[in-house]
C-alpha positions in Angstrom: 10.7 -67.7 -12.5 13.3 -66.9 -9.9 16.5 -68.9 -9.5 15.4 -70.0 -6.0 12.2 -71.4 -7.4 14.3 -73.4 -10.0 16.5 -74.7 -7.2 13.4 -75.8 -5.2 12.0 -77.6 -8.3 15.4 -79.4 -8.8 15.2 -80.8 -5.2 11.5 -81.8 -5.6 12.3 -83.6 -8.8 14.8 -85.8 -6.9 12.5 -86.9 -4.1 12.2 -90.7 -4.5 8.9 -92.5 -4.7 7.6 -93.4 -1.2 9.5 -90.6 0.5 8.6 -87.1 1.5 10.4 -83.9 2.5 9.3 -80.8 4.4 9.3 -77.2 3.2 11.9 -76.4 5.8 14.1 -79.3 4.8 14.1 -78.1 1.2 15.1 -74.6 2.4 17.9 -76.1 4.5 19.2 -78.2 1.6 19.4 -75.0 -0.5 21.4 -73.2 2.2 18.5 -71.0 3.2 17.2 -72.6 6.5 14.8 -69.7 7.2 13.2 -69.8 3.8 10.5 -72.5 4.3 7.7 -70.0 3.4 9.5 -69.1 0.2 9.7 -72.8 -0.6 5.9 -72.9 0.0 5.5 -70.0 -2.4 7.5 -71.8 -5.0 5.4 -74.9 -4.5 2.2 -73.0 -5.4 3.6 -72.6 -8.9 5.2 -76.1 -9.1 5.1 -77.6 -12.5 2.5 -80.5 -12.6 5.0 -83.0 -13.9 7.0 -82.8 -10.6 6.1 -85.0 -7.6 4.6 -82.0 -5.7 2.6 -84.3 -3.4 5.9 -85.4 -1.7 6.4 -82.0 -0.1 4.6 -81.9 3.3 4.8 -79.9 6.5 7.5 -80.7 9.1 5.0 -82.5 11.3 3.8 -84.7 8.5 0.6 -82.7 7.8 -0.4 -82.4 4.3 -0.2 -78.6 3.7 -3.1 -76.6 2.6 -3.3 -75.1 -0.8 -5.7 -77.6 -2.4 -6.3 -81.2 -3.2 -5.4 -82.7 0.3 -7.5 -85.9 -0.4 -5.8 -86.3 -3.8 -2.3 -85.7 -2.3 -3.0 -88.3 0.5 -4.2 -90.9 -2.0 -1.2 -90.3 -4.3 1.2 -90.7 -1.3 -0.6 -93.8 -0.1 -0.4 -95.3 -3.6 3.4 -94.7 -3.4 3.6 -96.6 -0.1 4.0 -93.6 2.2 3.0 -94.6 5.7 0.5 -92.5 7.7 0.0 -92.1 11.4 -3.5 -92.8 12.9 -4.1 -89.0 13.1 -3.7 -88.7 9.3 -0.2 -87.2 9.2 2.6 -88.7 7.2 4.9 -90.9 9.3 8.0 -88.7 9.0 10.2 -91.1 10.9 9.5 -93.8 8.3 9.2 -91.8 5.1 11.5 -88.7 5.4 14.0 -88.3 2.5 17.3 -87.0 3.8 18.6 -86.0 0.4 21.3 -87.4 -1.7 23.2 -88.8 1.3 20.5 -91.4 1.7 
């Protein structure tokens, strides 16, 4: 596992219940603002014990990769708000990192 993947997982581990973060936001937090795709690659191998469902696309869409219905159900169970079109309400649920 690369050091970058480990850093991604460290961020994912800290996302609070009921909050979400985008791939690009994780990249930005790690000082690599153009590495959203690399974050996505890391998430494909994310350990199951981490709250992987809390990482979504910047527009609130639940990213592909598998289990979108399960991810949506998990997020709803945590109290994450959704817009009528099925995307996460990023304005209400975005985690801004440790400053929050």
